[in-house]
C-alpha positions in Angstrom: -41.7 -38.8 16.6 -41.5 -36.4 19.6 -43.9 -33.8 18.3 -45.2 -30.8 20.1 -48.9 -31.5 19.3 -51.0 -33.0 22.1 -51.0 -36.7 22.2 -54.2 -38.6 21.1 -54.5 -40.1 24.6 -55.1 -36.6 26.0 -58.9 -36.0 25.7 -58.4 -32.3 26.5 -56.1 -30.3 24.0 -55.3 -27.8 26.7 -54.2 -30.5 29.1 -52.1 -31.9 26.3 -50.5 -28.5 25.7 -49.9 -28.1 29.4 -48.2 -31.5 29.4 -45.9 -30.4 26.6 -44.8 -27.3 28.6 -44.2 -29.6 31.6 -42.1 -31.8 29.4 -40.1 -28.9 28.2 -39.6 -27.7 31.8 -38.4 -31.1 32.8 -36.0 -31.4 29.9 -34.6 -28.0 30.7 -33.9 -29.2 34.3 -32.5 -32.6 33.2 -28.7 -32.7 33.4 -28.6 -35.3 30.6 -29.7 -32.8 28.1 -26.9 -30.8 26.5 -26.6 -27.3 28.1 -26.2 -25.6 24.7 -29.4 -27.2 23.5 -31.3 -25.7 26.5 -30.6 -22.2 25.2 -32.9 -22.8 22.2 -36.2 -22.4 24.1 -34.9 -19.2 25.7 -33.8 -17.7 22.4 -37.2 -18.5 20.8 -39.0 -16.6 23.7 -36.4 -13.9 23.6 -37.5 -13.3 20.0 -40.6 -11.5 21.4 -38.4 -8.6 22.5 -37.2 -7.9 19.0 -39.1 -6.0 16.2 -41.6 -8.0 14.4 -41.1 -9.3 10.9 -44.8 -9.6 10.2 -47.6 -7.6 12.0 -49.5 -9.4 14.6 -48.7 -12.5 16.8 -48.3 -15.0 14.0 -44.6 -14.8 13.4 -44.0 -14.7 17.2 -46.1 -17.9 17.7 -44.3 -19.5 14.7 -40.8 -18.8 16.1 -41.6 -19.9 19.6 -43.5 -23.0 18.4 -40.6 -24.0 16.1 -38.0 -23.3 18.8 -39.8 -25.5 21.4 -40.5 -28.2 18.8 -36.9 -28.3 17.8 -35.7 -28.4 21.4 -37.8 -31.5 22.1 -36.8 -33.2 18.8 -33.1 -32.7 19.5 -33.2 -34.0 23.1 -32.2 -37.6 23.6 -35.1 -40.0 22.7 -34.7 -42.0 25.9 -34.8 -38.9 28.1 -37.9 -37.6 26.3 -39.6 -41.0 26.6 -38.8 -41.2 30.3 -40.3 -37.8 31.1 -43.4 -38.5 28.9 -44.0 -41.8 30.9 -43.6 -39.9 34.2 -46.1 -37.2 33.1 -48.5 -39.8 31.9 -48.2 -41.7 35.3 -48.9 -38.3 37.1 -52.0 -37.7 34.9 -53.3 -41.2 35.7 -52.8 -40.6 39.4 -54.7 -37.3 39.2 -57.5 -38.8 37.2 -57.8 -41.7 39.7 -58.0 -39.2 42.6 -60.5 -37.1 40.7 -62.6 -40.1 40.0 -62.7 -41.1 43.7 -64.2 -37.7 44.6 
C-alpha cells in the first residue's frame, strides 16, 4: 500500500513526512503520471482559499491530506516504487556522509 504515513524504516517522523513531500514532487514532475491526476494535489491545496466548512485548520488538513494520499495511491505502482527506492538511496548516502563526519 502506498500510504502517506512515514515508513517504519524512517526513524524520524519529520524526515518521513519530508520524504513523502519529495515523493509527491517527483511524481508531479514524472511524465509517466497522468497529467489529469497531477491536478489533484493542486486542487486540494487550492481548497485553502475557499471558505471553511468547519472552524479551525482541521478540515483544511483533512482535505489536503486526503488529496495528497489519493494522488499517491492513484499513481502507477511501479513509478511510485521507483521514486521511493531513489529517495531511500539518497537518504542512505546522506546518512553515510553524516556518519563519516
